[in-house]
Residue, then its C-alpha position, 0 to 999 in steps of 0.5 A: x787676130x790671135x782669136x782668128x788663128x785660134x780658129x782658124x788653125x784649131x789650136x790654144x792660141x787665143x791664150x796667146x795675151x800681153x804678157x806671152x808678147x815680146x817686140x824682139x829687137x836684133x832676133x829677127x828679120x823681116x823675110x819676103x818684100x815689105x813696101x813701108x819695112x819702117x812702118x812695120x811692128x814686129x810681135x814674137x808670142x808664144x806658147x810653150x805647153x799645146x796639147x796636140x790632137x788629130x783636130x790640128x791637122x785638119x786645118x792644116x790640110x785644108x791650107x794646101x791646093x788639093x786638101x790632102x787628096x794628092x800628093x805627099x800629104x796623103x801620106x799624113x795621118x793623124x794617128x801616125x803623126x802624134x804618135x812619132x817621138x818628134x814632131x812639128x809643124x810650121x806654117x810661114x807667110x811671106x809677101x813676095x813681089x816680082x814688081x811694086x804693083x804685082x804681089x802675092x802672099x807665099x804660105x810655104x807649109x812643113x812638116x818634121x817627123x820623127x818615127x820609130x819603125x818598129x813602133x810605127x810597123x804596129x797596126x792600128x788595130x793591135x798595137x800593143x808589142x809582142x814579144x818575139x819566140x824564142x826561135x826568132x830570138x838572135x842570143x849570143x852564145x858565148x855567154x856563159x849563161x846563155x840556155x833556153x831562158x837567159x838570152x844575151x840579145x845581139x846587134x843586128x848587122x842589117x837594117x829593118x825592112x820597111x815601105x811607106x805603106x807599112x809606116x804610114x798605113x797607106x801608100x802616097x796618092x799620085x801628084x797633086x796638078x796644082x803645085x808648081x807655078x808651071x806645072x812641074x813635078x819632077x823630083x817629088x820623093x827624094x831618100x837619102x840611103x846608100x846607092x848600094x842598097x835595094x829600094x822597090x819602087x811601083x811601076x810607072x815611076x822613075x828614080x834618078x841617083x844623085x852623085x853624092x852617093x846617098x840622095x835618091x830621087x823618084x818621080x810619080x806617075x800622075x795617077x797612080x798610086x807610089x809606093x816603096x819599099x827597103x827590104x831588109x839588108x846589110x848595113x855596110x856604107x853607114x849615112x854621114x849626118x851633118x855636123x850642127x853648126x852649134x850645139x845647146x842644152x838648156x836647164x834649170x838648176x837649183x832647189x827650192x820653192x824659193x829661187x832658181x837658176x838658168x844653164x845654158x851650154x853652147x858647144x861648138x863643134x868646128x874646130x876653125x871657125x867661131x860661131x857667132x849668134x843671137x840668144x832671144x829668151x822670153x820668160x813668164x813674168x813669174x820667172x824673175x832673172x838676176x841679171x847681174x848674175x850672170x856668169x860665165x865659163x868656158x871649157x877647151x876640148x882638153x876638158x880644162x875649164x875656165x871662169x869669163x867674164x860674160x862681157x868677154x863673150x856677150x858683144x851686146x845685150x838687150x834688156x826689158x824686165x817683166x812686169x807683173x801680170x802685165x808682160x813677161x822678161x824679155x832678154x837678146x844676147x850677142x855671143x861668140x862661142x871660140x873654136x873647140x869650145x864649150x861655153x856655158x852660161x848661168x844667172x839666178x832668178x827669183x820665183x813668185x808667188x802667184x794668186x790661187x785662181x792663176x793656178x792651173x788644176x794640175x798646180x803641182x806639175x809645174x808652169x812650162x818656160x818657153x824654148x829660147x831662140x838662137x839665130x846664128x849670124x855667120x852662115x853661108x845660108x842667105x835664108x836665116x837658121x834659128x834653133x831652138x831649144x827645148x821647153x822647160x817645165x819651172x816649179x812654184x810655190x804651190x797651196x795645198x789647195x786640200x785645206x779650204x775644203x779642210x776649213x769648210x768642212x771644220x768651221x761648217x761643224x763648229x757652226x752647226x754644233x753651236x747653233x744647234x744647241x743654241x737653237x735648242x735652248x731658245x726654242x724648247x721649254x724644259x717642263x716636268x713629267x706631269x706638266x708634259x702631260x697636262x699641256x700635251x692634252x691640250x693641243x689637237x693631237x692630245x684632244x685626238x689621243x685622247x679620244x682615241x684612247x676612251x673608244x678604245x677602252x669603251x670597247x675593251x670594257x663591252x667585250x668583257x660583259x660579254x664574255 
């Protein structure tokens, strides 16, 4: 399965082996309609580090009905997508059944991007940023050091102008006619900006504003390119952001090559409601946690920190220890964070020493540790809510890989000197000068040289008589 998925998505999923695969117990639930749910097995594989390239986007687009030729997928450009400040691609598959015998496989594809408008607007032919000229700089002239050479920049009171063609380098090519089971394409593109802001769209498209004062959607023409642009204008009403259900932070602490620690911070922004969730961690086998060192502290809004037993916050625990080079560590904790509080979990771990053949070429960079998965339990949404932390970089004890080469060079030099000396003593004969001349005259080379010398002397004697 991993080999097939690796070829399908042009990714390194073939490296997901038994050491990177776990069997979650309570962290995940099956979605969709499953006939034989009791006979199913849930496997969770993770590859914490992967180098992406434009080839990863091509198989993703081929799964779409219009293959990236129409619809919003025409905006996807590999250079723009993977140059984003943050990006995520996902493919979710689930069985959907209308009747017992009528079932289909539903595929949901999503792409999330966080773009820097100024960076994205740079042309691909010349992406190097250029400094603004002095006449275009907005400087605070009230500063005492203000001059032609010194400028304290002022914060802009307006948002930068942008358009789809400037940010993505292309326009949206109409609507994919194969999308939607009933052929409807209502509100194909939505934008969340204040209603008082000016937004210019292509002719032939219509705009629908929602009642929240910020959301507007656009119905696109089937066979006409679509582009929207927002000119530079003052920011009067900021767009409200949704409050997160839970804030999570996960870091590696400690120093040294032998041991370390893990610190996970959970923050509950709500002032009235506690948050119940399940923490799922899939750790590599060379990171050996000490569960008996698990400690918890709770901090309120007043800043007072209290050490409490971890059992007061953790209602249940599932732990499967690792086996060297066979499987990783699986840890699932059911926790509850009180309202307006911050909970910090810490535990110690030990770093294993690998074989020298198990180190990658960039061993001093460190080893990637998969992010933790948090499943929120008490949510109003019917669909489960999952939060993932950032991946970690674990430095392991690394040998000096230059030492084998130094040993090889030194050993080869010593062997060459010893072998050469012994070989000369065994093969060469030590004789006097007279014996060397006599021995040399008896050889073929010596006889030839002797005849040549005799011929030379004979020629010289004839030349002397002629003179």
